[in-house]
PDB file of N, H, CA, C and O in Angstrom:
ATOM      1  N   UNK A   1      -1.926  -8.761 -16.827  1.00  0.00           N
ATOM      2  CA  UNK A   1      -1.358  -9.425 -17.170  1.00  0.00           C
ATOM      3  C   UNK A   1      -0.251  -9.892 -16.468  1.00  0.00           C
ATOM      4  O   UNK A   1       0.691  -9.110 -16.335  1.00  0.00           O
ATOM      5  N   UNK A   2      -0.172 -11.025 -15.984  1.00  0.00           N
ATOM      6  H   UNK A   2      -0.937 -11.660 -16.092  1.00  0.00           H
ATOM      7  CA  UNK A   2       1.256 -11.791 -15.435  1.00  0.00           C
ATOM      8  C   UNK A   2       1.483 -12.330 -15.867  1.00  0.00           C
ATOM      9  O   UNK A   2       0.680 -12.876 -16.623  1.00  0.00           O
ATOM     10  N   UNK A   3       3.274 -12.843 -15.799  1.00  0.00           N
ATOM     11  H   UNK A   3       3.927 -12.399 -15.185  1.00  0.00           H
ATOM     12  CA  UNK A   3       3.403 -14.502 -16.077  1.00  0.00           C
ATOM     13  C   UNK A   3       3.954 -15.051 -15.457  1.00  0.00           C
ATOM     14  O   UNK A   3       5.074 -15.376 -15.852  1.00  0.00           O
ATOM     15  N   UNK A   4       3.440 -15.543 -13.936  1.00  0.00           N
ATOM     16  H   UNK A   4       2.530 -15.279 -13.615  1.00  0.00           H
ATOM     17  CA  UNK A   4       3.218 -16.123 -13.028  1.00  0.00           C
ATOM     18  C   UNK A   4       1.888 -16.872 -13.358  1.00  0.00           C
ATOM     19  O   UNK A   4       0.691 -16.666 -13.555  1.00  0.00           O
ATOM     20  N   UNK A   5       3.067 -18.131 -13.285  1.00  0.00           N
ATOM     21  H   UNK A   5       4.040 -18.299 -13.125  1.00  0.00           H
ATOM     22  CA  UNK A   5       1.908 -19.282 -13.904  1.00  0.00           C
ATOM     23  C   UNK A   5       1.030 -19.871 -12.611  1.00  0.00           C
ATOM     24  O   UNK A   5       1.613 -20.760 -11.991  1.00  0.00           O
ATOM     25  N   UNK A   6      -0.443 -19.453 -12.065  1.00  0.00           N
ATOM     26  H   UNK A   6      -0.917 -18.731 -12.568  1.00  0.00           H
ATOM     27  CA  UNK A   6      -0.872 -19.682 -10.649  1.00  0.00           C
ATOM     28  C   UNK A   6      -2.179 -21.146 -11.567  1.00  0.00           C
ATOM     29  O   UNK A   6      -2.074 -21.082 -12.791  1.00  0.00           O
ATOM     30  N   UNK A   7      -2.670 -21.672 -11.337  1.00  0.00           N
ATOM     31  H   UNK A   7      -2.755 -21.724 -10.342  1.00  0.00           H
ATOM     32  CA  UNK A   7      -3.891 -23.041 -11.969  1.00  0.00           C
ATOM     33  C   UNK A   7      -5.303 -22.011 -11.039  1.00  0.00           C
ATOM     34  O   UNK A   7      -5.958 -22.667 -10.229  1.00  0.00           O
ATOM     35  N   UNK A   8      -5.638 -20.648 -11.193  1.00  0.00           N
ATOM     36  H   UNK A   8      -5.106 -20.115 -11.851  1.00  0.00           H
ATOM     37  CA  UNK A   8      -6.683 -20.228 -10.260  1.00  0.00           C
ATOM     38  C   UNK A   8      -7.590 -20.220 -11.795  1.00  0.00           C
ATOM     39  O   UNK A   8      -7.158 -19.837 -12.883  1.00  0.00           O
ATOM     40  N   UNK A   9      -9.059 -20.805 -11.469  1.00  0.00           N
ATOM     41  H   UNK A   9      -9.409 -21.117 -10.585  1.00  0.00           H
ATOM     42  CA  UNK A   9      -9.851 -20.270 -12.786  1.00  0.00           C
ATOM     43  C   UNK A   9     -10.422 -19.192 -13.030  1.00  0.00           C
ATOM     44  O   UNK A   9     -11.351 -19.034 -13.821  1.00  0.00           O
ATOM     45  N   UNK A  10      -9.595 -17.901 -11.973  1.00  0.00           N
ATOM     46  H   UNK A  10      -8.840 -18.030 -11.330  1.00  0.00           H
ATOM     47  CA  UNK A  10      -9.943 -17.004 -12.613  1.00  0.00           C
ATOM     48  C   UNK A  10      -8.515 -15.962 -13.419  1.00  0.00           C
ATOM     49  O   UNK A  10      -8.580 -14.757 -13.663  1.00  0.00           O
ATOM     50  N   UNK A  11      -7.519 -16.733 -13.645  1.00  0.00           N
ATOM     51  H   UNK A  11      -7.466 -17.712 -13.447  1.00  0.00           H
ATOM     52  CA  UNK A  11      -6.650 -16.820 -14.366  1.00  0.00           C
ATOM     53  C   UNK A  11      -6.751 -17.085 -16.308  1.00  0.00           C
ATOM     54  O   UNK A  11      -6.489 -18.261 -16.560  1.00  0.00           O
ATOM     55  N   UNK A  12      -6.956 -16.531 -17.162  1.00  0.00           N
ATOM     56  H   UNK A  12      -7.168 -15.575 -16.957  1.00  0.00           H
ATOM     57  CA  UNK A  12      -6.703 -16.855 -18.700  1.00  0.00           C
ATOM     58  C   UNK A  12      -5.852 -16.676 -19.385  1.00  0.00           C
ATOM     59  O   UNK A  12      -5.517 -15.534 -19.698  1.00  0.00           O
ATOM     60  N   UNK A  13      -5.021 -18.154 -19.988  1.00  0.00           N
ATOM     61  H   UNK A  13      -5.293 -19.082 -19.733  1.00  0.00           H
ATOM     62  CA  UNK A  13      -3.760 -17.997 -20.458  1.00  0.00           C
ATOM     63  C   UNK A  13      -4.111 -17.267 -21.706  1.00  0.00           C
ATOM     64  O   UNK A  13      -5.104 -17.395 -22.423  1.00  0.00           O
ATOM     65  N   UNK A  14      -2.989 -16.398 -21.824  1.00  0.00           N
ATOM     66  H   UNK A  14      -2.182 -16.294 -21.242  1.00  0.00           H
ATOM     67  CA  UNK A  14      -2.996 -15.784 -23.436  1.00  0.00           C
ATOM     68  C   UNK A  14      -1.403 -15.472 -23.681  1.00  0.00           C
ATOM     69  O   UNK A  14      -0.410 -15.617 -22.968  1.00  0.00           O
ATOM     70  N   UNK A  15      -1.576 -15.058 -24.796  1.00  0.00           N
ATOM     71  H   UNK A  15      -2.383 -14.941 -25.375  1.00  0.00           H
ATOM     72  CA  UNK A  15       0.104 -14.886 -25.743  1.00  0.00           C
ATOM     73  C   UNK A  15      -0.475 -13.510 -26.264  1.00  0.00           C
ATOM     74  O   UNK A  15      -1.526 -13.215 -26.833  1.00  0.00           O
ATOM     75  N   UNK A  16       0.810 -12.660 -25.776  1.00  0.00           N
ATOM     76  H   UNK A  16       1.664 -12.900 -25.314  1.00  0.00           H
ATOM     77  CA  UNK A  16       0.752 -11.389 -25.935  1.00  0.00           C
ATOM     78  C   UNK A  16       2.201 -10.843 -26.057  1.00  0.00           C
ATOM     79  O   UNK A  16       3.051 -11.025 -25.185  1.00  0.00           O
ATOM     80  N   UNK A  17       2.516  -9.829 -27.761  1.00  0.00           N
ATOM     81  H   UNK A  17       1.825  -9.681 -28.469  1.00  0.00           H
ATOM     82  CA  UNK A  17       4.228  -9.439 -28.404  1.00  0.00           C
ATOM     83  C   UNK A  17       4.387 -10.834 -28.166  1.00  0.00           C
ATOM     84  O   UNK A  17       4.932 -10.914 -27.065  1.00  0.00           O
ATOM     85  N   UNK A  18       4.181 -12.050 -28.656  1.00  0.00           N
ATOM     86  H   UNK A  18       3.738 -11.985 -29.550  1.00  0.00           H
ATOM     87  CA  UNK A  18       5.060 -13.551 -28.228  1.00  0.00           C
ATOM     88  C   UNK A  18       5.515 -13.815 -26.983  1.00  0.00           C
ATOM     89  O   UNK A  18       6.343 -14.701 -26.769  1.00  0.00           O
ATOM     90  N   UNK A  19       4.946 -12.970 -25.954  1.00  0.00           N
ATOM     91  H   UNK A  19       4.273 -12.250 -26.128  1.00  0.00           H
ATOM     92  CA  UNK A  19       4.818 -13.593 -24.358  1.00  0.00           C
ATOM     93  C   UNK A  19       4.459 -14.564 -23.861  1.00  0.00           C
ATOM     94  O   UNK A  19       4.833 -13.981 -22.843  1.00  0.00           O
ATOM     95  N   UNK A  20       4.000 -15.748 -23.435  1.00  0.00           N
ATOM     96  H   UNK A  20       3.696 -16.221 -24.262  1.00  0.00           H
ATOM     97  CA  UNK A  20       3.146 -16.587 -22.338  1.00  0.00           C
ATOM     98  C   UNK A  20       2.528 -15.762 -21.429  1.00  0.00           C
ATOM     99  O   UNK A  20       3.339 -15.067 -20.817  1.00  0.00           O
ATOM    100  N   UNK A  21       1.532 -15.615 -21.166  1.00  0.00           N
ATOM    101  H   UNK A  21       0.873 -16.179 -21.663  1.00  0.00           H
ATOM    102  CA  UNK A  21       0.973 -14.818 -19.807  1.00  0.00           C
ATOM    103  C   UNK A  21      -0.377 -15.263 -19.876  1.00  0.00           C
ATOM    104  O   UNK A  21      -1.049 -15.866 -20.712  1.00  0.00           O
ATOM    105  N   UNK A  22      -0.641 -14.612 -18.339  1.00  0.00           N
ATOM    106  H   UNK A  22      -0.095 -14.122 -17.660  1.00  0.00           H
ATOM    107  CA  UNK A  22      -2.241 -15.095 -17.649  1.00  0.00           C
ATOM    108  C   UNK A  22      -2.720 -13.581 -17.387  1.00  0.00           C
ATOM    109  O   UNK A  22      -2.035 -12.643 -16.980  1.00  0.00           O
ATOM    110  N   UNK A  23      -4.310 -13.600 -17.788  1.00  0.00           N
ATOM    111  H   UNK A  23      -4.867 -14.362 -18.118  1.00  0.00           H
ATOM    112  CA  UNK A  23      -4.882 -12.620 -18.340  1.00  0.00           C
ATOM    113  C   UNK A  23      -5.040 -12.441 -16.510  1.00  0.00           C
ATOM    114  O   UNK A  23      -5.197 -13.639 -16.275  1.00  0.00           O
ATOM    115  N   UNK A  24      -5.090 -11.878 -15.340  1.00  0.00           N
ATOM    116  H   UNK A  24      -4.962 -10.905 -15.530  1.00  0.00           H
ATOM    117  CA  UNK A  24      -5.369 -12.362 -13.800  1.00  0.00           C
ATOM    118  C   UNK A  24      -6.618 -11.573 -13.763  1.00  0.00           C
ATOM    119  O   UNK A  24      -6.592 -10.388 -14.098  1.00  0.00           O
ATOM    120  N   UNK A  25      -7.720 -12.154 -13.375  1.00  0.00           N
ATOM    121  H   UNK A  25      -7.741 -13.116 -13.103  1.00  0.00           H
ATOM    122  CA  UNK A  25      -9.070 -10.899 -13.320  1.00  0.00           C
ATOM    123  C   UNK A  25      -9.190 -11.327 -11.835  1.00  0.00           C
ATOM    124  O   UNK A  25     -10.213 -10.972 -11.250  1.00  0.00           O
ATOM    125  N   UNK A  26      -8.364 -11.969 -11.229  1.00  0.00           N
ATOM    126  H   UNK A  26      -7.533 -12.258 -11.704  1.00  0.00           H
ATOM    127  CA  UNK A  26      -8.628 -12.070  -9.341  1.00  0.00           C
ATOM    128  C   UNK A  26      -7.648 -10.652  -8.758  1.00  0.00           C
ATOM    129  O   UNK A  26      -7.558 -10.225  -7.606  1.00  0.00           O
ATOM    130  N   UNK A  27      -6.834 -10.027 -10.324  1.00  0.00           N
ATOM    131  H   UNK A  27      -6.907 -10.374 -11.259  1.00  0.00           H
ATOM    132  CA  UNK A  27      -6.095  -8.803  -9.483  1.00  0.00           C
ATOM    133  C   UNK A  27      -6.744  -7.459 -10.337  1.00  0.00           C
ATOM    134  O   UNK A  27      -6.018  -6.548 -10.736  1.00  0.00           O
ATOM    135  N   UNK A  28      -8.114  -7.483 -10.534  1.00  0.00           N
ATOM    136  H   UNK A  28      -8.704  -8.223 -10.210  1.00  0.00           H
ATOM    137  CA  UNK A  28      -8.397  -6.009 -11.035  1.00  0.00           C
ATOM    138  C   UNK A  28      -8.538  -5.120 -10.366  1.00  0.00           C
ATOM    139  O   UNK A  28      -8.967  -5.394  -9.245  1.00  0.00           O
ATOM    140  N   UNK A  29      -8.331  -3.987 -10.600  1.00  0.00           N
ATOM    141  H   UNK A  29      -7.982  -3.764 -11.511  1.00  0.00           H
ATOM    142  CA  UNK A  29      -7.988  -2.443 -10.181  1.00  0.00           C
ATOM    143  C   UNK A  29      -8.954  -1.663 -10.957  1.00  0.00           C
ATOM    144  O   UNK A  29      -9.664  -2.057 -11.882  1.00  0.00           O
ATOM    145  N   UNK A  30      -8.868  -0.447 -10.416  1.00  0.00           N
ATOM    146  H   UNK A  30      -8.291  -0.127  -9.664  1.00  0.00           H
ATOM    147  CA  UNK A  30      -9.542   0.516 -11.175  1.00  0.00           C
ATOM    148  C   UNK A  30      -8.471   1.559 -11.297  1.00  0.00           C
ATOM    149  O   UNK A  30      -7.920   1.951 -10.268  1.00  0.00           O
ATOM    150  N   UNK A  31      -8.025   2.187 -12.823  1.00  0.00           N
ATOM    151  H   UNK A  31      -8.472   1.868 -13.659  1.00  0.00           H
ATOM    152  CA  UNK A  31      -7.475   2.856 -13.076  1.00  0.00           C
ATOM    153  C   UNK A  31      -7.511   3.920 -13.493  1.00  0.00           C
ATOM    154  O   UNK A  31      -6.968   3.767 -14.587  1.00  0.00           O
ATOM    155  N   UNK A  32      -7.894   5.448 -13.379  1.00  0.00           N
ATOM    156  H   UNK A  32      -8.336   5.573 -12.490  1.00  0.00           H
ATOM    157  CA  UNK A  32      -8.292   6.479 -13.722  1.00  0.00           C
ATOM    158  C   UNK A  32      -7.670   6.931 -15.617  1.00  0.00           C
ATOM    159  O   UNK A  32      -6.525   7.243 -15.944  1.00  0.00           O
ATOM    160  N   UNK A  33      -8.359   6.858 -16.122  1.00  0.00           N
ATOM    161  H   UNK A  33      -9.289   6.604 -15.856  1.00  0.00           H
ATOM    162  CA  UNK A  33      -7.259   7.122 -17.521  1.00  0.00           C
ATOM    163  C   UNK A  33      -6.143   8.148 -17.971  1.00  0.00           C
ATOM    164  O   UNK A  33      -5.538   8.342 -19.025  1.00  0.00           O
ATOM    165  N   UNK A  34      -6.136   8.671 -16.826  1.00  0.00           N
ATOM    166  H   UNK A  34      -6.628   8.514 -15.969  1.00  0.00           H
ATOM    167  CA  UNK A  34      -5.300   9.757 -17.375  1.00  0.00           C
ATOM    168  C   UNK A  34      -3.385   9.391 -16.886  1.00  0.00           C
ATOM    169  O   UNK A  34      -2.324   9.923 -17.213  1.00  0.00           O
ATOM    170  N   UNK A  35      -3.811   8.038 -15.832  1.00  0.00           N
ATOM    171  H   UNK A  35      -4.672   7.606 -15.567  1.00  0.00           H
ATOM    172  CA  UNK A  35      -2.543   7.236 -15.578  1.00  0.00           C
ATOM    173  C   UNK A  35      -2.261   6.412 -16.798  1.00  0.00           C
ATOM    174  O   UNK A  35      -1.158   5.866 -16.808  1.00  0.00           O
ATOM    175  N   UNK A  36      -3.082   6.207 -17.878  1.00  0.00           N
ATOM    176  H   UNK A  36      -3.978   6.650 -17.870  1.00  0.00           H
ATOM    177  CA  UNK A  36      -2.372   5.411 -19.154  1.00  0.00           C
ATOM    178  C   UNK A  36      -1.900   6.381 -20.003  1.00  0.00           C
ATOM    179  O   UNK A  36      -2.583   7.337 -20.370  1.00  0.00           O
ATOM    180  N   UNK A  37      -0.590   6.150 -20.382  1.00  0.00           N
ATOM    181  H   UNK A  37      -0.035   5.373 -20.084  1.00  0.00           H
ATOM    182  CA  UNK A  37       0.431   6.611 -21.290  1.00  0.00           C
ATOM    183  C   UNK A  37      -0.032   6.278 -22.539  1.00  0.00           C
ATOM    184  O   UNK A  37      -0.611   7.116 -23.230  1.00  0.00           O
ATOM    185  N   UNK A  38       0.190   4.932 -22.980  1.00  0.00           N
ATOM    186  H   UNK A  38       0.660   4.251 -22.419  1.00  0.00           H
ATOM    187  CA  UNK A  38      -0.182   4.676 -24.269  1.00  0.00           C
ATOM    188  C   UNK A  38      -0.502   2.888 -24.483  1.00  0.00           C
ATOM    189  O   UNK A  38      -0.297   1.909 -23.764  1.00  0.00           O
ATOM    190  N   UNK A  39      -0.979   3.042 -25.573  1.00  0.00           N
ATOM    191  H   UNK A  39      -1.146   3.836 -26.157  1.00  0.00           H
ATOM    192  CA  UNK A  39      -1.841   1.342 -25.437  1.00  0.00           C
ATOM    193  C   UNK A  39      -0.685   0.714 -25.810  1.00  0.00           C
ATOM    194  O   UNK A  39       0.109   1.483 -26.351  1.00  0.00           O
ATOM    195  N   UNK A  40      -0.212  -0.744 -25.677  1.00  0.00           N
ATOM    196  H   UNK A  40      -0.857  -1.369 -25.237  1.00  0.00           H
ATOM    197  CA  UNK A  40       0.626  -1.903 -26.130  1.00  0.00           C
ATOM    198  C   UNK A  40      -0.325  -2.188 -26.882  1.00  0.00           C
ATOM    199  O   UNK A  40       0.234  -1.862 -27.930  1.00  0.00           O
ATOM    200  N   UNK A  41      -1.212  -2.498 -27.168  1.00  0.00           N
ATOM    201  H   UNK A  41      -1.665  -2.763 -26.317  1.00  0.00           H
ATOM    202  CA  UNK A  41      -1.755  -3.582 -28.153  1.00  0.00           C
ATOM    203  C   UNK A  41      -3.013  -3.866 -27.673  1.00  0.00           C
ATOM    204  O   UNK A  41      -3.529  -3.176 -26.794  1.00  0.00           O
ATOM    205  N   UNK A  42      -3.740  -5.148 -28.339  1.00  0.00           N
ATOM    206  H   UNK A  42      -3.321  -5.708 -29.053  1.00  0.00           H
ATOM    207  CA  UNK A  42      -4.853  -5.753 -28.175  1.00  0.00           C
ATOM    208  C   UNK A  42      -4.581  -7.053 -28.036  1.00  0.00           C
ATOM    209  O   UNK A  42      -3.503  -7.426 -28.498  1.00  0.00           O
ATOM    210  N   UNK A  43      -5.333  -7.912 -27.476  1.00  0.00           N
ATOM    211  H   UNK A  43      -6.208  -7.609 -27.101  1.00  0.00           H
ATOM    212  CA  UNK A  43      -5.698  -9.242 -26.943  1.00  0.00           C
ATOM    213  C   UNK A  43      -6.138  -9.662 -28.605  1.00  0.00           C
ATOM    214  O   UNK A  43      -6.321  -8.937 -29.583  1.00  0.00           O
ATOM    215  N   UNK A  44      -6.224 -11.330 -28.419  1.00  0.00           N
ATOM    216  H   UNK A  44      -6.076 -11.919 -27.625  1.00  0.00           H
ATOM    217  CA  UNK A  44      -7.188 -11.810 -29.507  1.00  0.00           C
ATOM    218  C   UNK A  44      -8.373 -12.227 -29.382  1.00  0.00           C
ATOM    219  O   UNK A  44      -8.602 -12.904 -28.380  1.00  0.00           O
ATOM    220  N   UNK A  45      -9.293 -12.011 -30.172  1.00  0.00           N
ATOM    221  H   UNK A  45      -9.107 -11.461 -30.987  1.00  0.00           H
ATOM    222  CA  UNK A  45     -10.680 -12.504 -30.205  1.00  0.00           C
ATOM    223  C   UNK A  45     -11.059 -13.295 -28.960  1.00  0.00           C
ATOM    224  O   UNK A  45     -11.860 -12.945 -28.093  1.00  0.00           O
ATOM    225  N   UNK A  46     -10.258 -14.570 -29.024  1.00  0.00           N
ATOM    226  H   UNK A  46      -9.608 -14.855 -29.729  1.00  0.00           H
ATOM    227  CA  UNK A  46     -11.050 -15.988 -28.336  1.00  0.00           C
ATOM    228  C   UNK A  46     -10.189 -15.188 -26.818  1.00  0.00           C
ATOM    229  O   UNK A  46     -10.638 -15.501 -25.715  1.00  0.00           O
ATOM    230  N   UNK A  47      -9.561 -14.669 -26.854  1.00  0.00           N
ATOM    231  H   UNK A  47      -9.197 -14.415 -27.750  1.00  0.00           H
ATOM    232  CA  UNK A  47      -9.163 -14.639 -25.202  1.00  0.00           C
ATOM    233  C   UNK A  47     -10.245 -13.732 -24.823  1.00  0.00           C
ATOM    234  O   UNK A  47     -11.099 -14.048 -23.995  1.00  0.00           O
ATOM    235  N   UNK A  48     -10.214 -12.668 -25.392  1.00  0.00           N
ATOM    236  H   UNK A  48      -9.520 -12.411 -26.065  1.00  0.00           H
ATOM    237  CA  UNK A  48     -10.871 -11.388 -25.240  1.00  0.00           C
ATOM    238  C   UNK A  48     -12.541 -12.144 -24.851  1.00  0.00           C
ATOM    239  O   UNK A  48     -13.230 -11.581 -24.001  1.00  0.00           O
ATOM    240  N   UNK A  49     -12.853 -12.901 -25.264  1.00  0.00           N
ATOM    241  H   UNK A  49     -12.293 -13.359 -25.955  1.00  0.00           H
ATOM    242  CA  UNK A  49     -14.178 -13.498 -25.374  1.00  0.00           C
ATOM    243  C   UNK A  49     -14.083 -14.275 -23.473  1.00  0.00           C
ATOM    244  O   UNK A  49     -14.808 -13.930 -22.539  1.00  0.00           O
ATOM    245  N   UNK A  50     -13.302 -15.022 -23.442  1.00  0.00           N
ATOM    246  H   UNK A  50     -12.713 -15.302 -24.200  1.00  0.00           H
ATOM    247  CA  UNK A  50     -12.725 -15.725 -22.461  1.00  0.00           C
ATOM    248  C   UNK A  50     -13.008 -15.037 -21.282  1.00  0.00           C
ATOM    249  O   UNK A  50     -13.651 -15.515 -20.348  1.00  0.00           O
ATOM    250  N   UNK A  51     -12.349 -13.486 -21.337  1.00  0.00           N
ATOM    251  H   UNK A  51     -11.827 -13.098 -22.096  1.00  0.00           H
ATOM    252  CA  UNK A  51     -11.889 -12.859 -19.871  1.00  0.00           C
ATOM    253  C   UNK A  51     -13.619 -11.976 -20.122  1.00  0.00           C
ATOM    254  O   UNK A  51     -13.840 -11.138 -19.248  1.00  0.00           O
ATOM    255  N   UNK A  52     -14.313 -12.071 -20.785  1.00  0.00           N
ATOM    256  H   UNK A  52     -14.133 -12.752 -21.496  1.00  0.00           H
ATOM    257  CA  UNK A  52     -15.388 -11.240 -20.850  1.00  0.00           C
ATOM    258  C   UNK A  52     -16.385 -12.035 -20.548  1.00  0.00           C
ATOM    259  O   UNK A  52     -17.390 -11.607 -19.981  1.00  0.00           O
ATOM    260  N   UNK A  53     -16.192 -13.575 -20.969  1.00  0.00           N
ATOM    261  H   UNK A  53     -15.375 -13.922 -21.430  1.00  0.00           H
ATOM    262  CA  UNK A  53     -17.470 -14.873 -19.736  1.00  0.00           C
ATOM    263  C   UNK A  53     -17.194 -14.991 -18.480  1.00  0.00           C
ATOM    264  O   UNK A  53     -18.050 -14.955 -17.596  1.00  0.00           O
ATOM    265  N   UNK A  54     -15.307 -15.225 -18.193  1.00  0.00           N
ATOM    266  H   UNK A  54     -14.612 -15.254 -18.911  1.00  0.00           H
ATOM    267  CA  UNK A  54     -15.371 -15.134 -16.591  1.00  0.00           C
ATOM    268  C   UNK A  54     -15.530 -13.927 -15.880  1.00  0.00           C
ATOM    269  O   UNK A  54     -15.634 -14.107 -14.667  1.00  0.00           O
ATOM    270  N   UNK A  55     -15.591 -12.544 -16.316  1.00  0.00           N
ATOM    271  H   UNK A  55     -15.506 -12.397 -17.302  1.00  0.00           H
ATOM    272  CA  UNK A  55     -16.109 -11.631 -15.533  1.00  0.00           C
ATOM    273  C   UNK A  55     -17.292 -11.839 -15.357  1.00  0.00           C
ATOM    274  O   UNK A  55     -17.819 -11.629 -14.265  1.00  0.00           O
ATOM    275  N   UNK A  56     -18.001 -12.332 -16.487  1.00  0.00           N
ATOM    276  H   UNK A  56     -17.573 -12.503 -17.374  1.00  0.00           H
ATOM    277  CA  UNK A  56     -19.683 -12.180 -15.916  1.00  0.00           C
ATOM    278  C   UNK A  56     -20.173 -12.957 -14.989  1.00  0.00           C
ATOM    279  O   UNK A  56     -21.116 -12.776 -14.219  1.00  0.00           O
ATOM    280  N   UNK A  57     -18.945 -14.473 -15.222  1.00  0.00           N
ATOM    281  H   UNK A  57     -18.179 -14.620 -15.848  1.00  0.00           H
ATOM    282  CA  UNK A  57     -19.670 -15.586 -13.523  1.00  0.00           C
ATOM    283  C   UNK A  57     -19.189 -15.276 -12.380  1.00  0.00           C
ATOM    284  O   UNK A  57     -19.602 -15.793 -11.342  1.00  0.00           O
ATOM    285  N   UNK A  58     -17.877 -14.035 -12.436  1.00  0.00           N
ATOM    286  H   UNK A  58     -17.542 -13.615 -13.279  1.00  0.00           H
ATOM    287  CA  UNK A  58     -17.523 -13.737 -10.909  1.00  0.00           C
ATOM    288  C   UNK A  58     -18.555 -12.653 -10.912  1.00  0.00           C
ATOM    289  O   UNK A  58     -17.980 -12.125  -9.960  1.00  0.00           O
ATOM    290  N   UNK A  59     -19.566 -11.843 -11.128  1.00  0.00           N
ATOM    291  H   UNK A  59     -20.033 -12.271 -11.902  1.00  0.00           H
ATOM    292  CA  UNK A  59     -19.855 -10.666 -10.993  1.00  0.00           C
ATOM    293  C   UNK A  59     -21.350 -10.944 -11.476  1.00  0.00           C
ATOM    294  O   UNK A  59     -22.015 -10.019 -11.942  1.00  0.00           O
ATOM    295  N   UNK A  60     -21.840 -12.165 -11.364  1.00  0.00           N
ATOM    296  H   UNK A  60     -21.300 -12.917 -10.985  1.00  0.00           H
ATOM    297  CA  UNK A  60     -22.860 -12.526 -11.460  1.00  0.00           C
ATOM    298  C   UNK A  60     -23.526 -12.958 -10.306  1.00  0.00           C
ATOM    299  O   UNK A  60     -23.019 -13.550  -9.353  1.00  0.00           O
ATOM    300  N   UNK A  61     -25.383 -12.427 -10.538  1.00  0.00           N
ATOM    301  H   UNK A  61     -25.795 -11.946 -11.312  1.00  0.00           H
ATOM    302  CA  UNK A  61     -25.553 -12.759  -8.828  1.00  0.00           C
ATOM    303  C   UNK A  61     -26.329 -14.318  -7.920  1.00  0.00           C
ATOM    304  O   UNK A  61     -26.356 -14.365  -6.690  1.00  0.00           O
TER     305      UNK A  61
END
């Protein structure tokens, strides 16, 4: 998630912990589970569906 606003089709607007931001699907990275220290929270269902739909469009043949 980023707080930098850029109108890219790969950015999904969301609110998390009272802050406005964007899920930056154009910056997807692979991270080893061992590097994840703690879970910060959960995004809402509508944002989650939008993210999954956009990822499907990005990787569709």
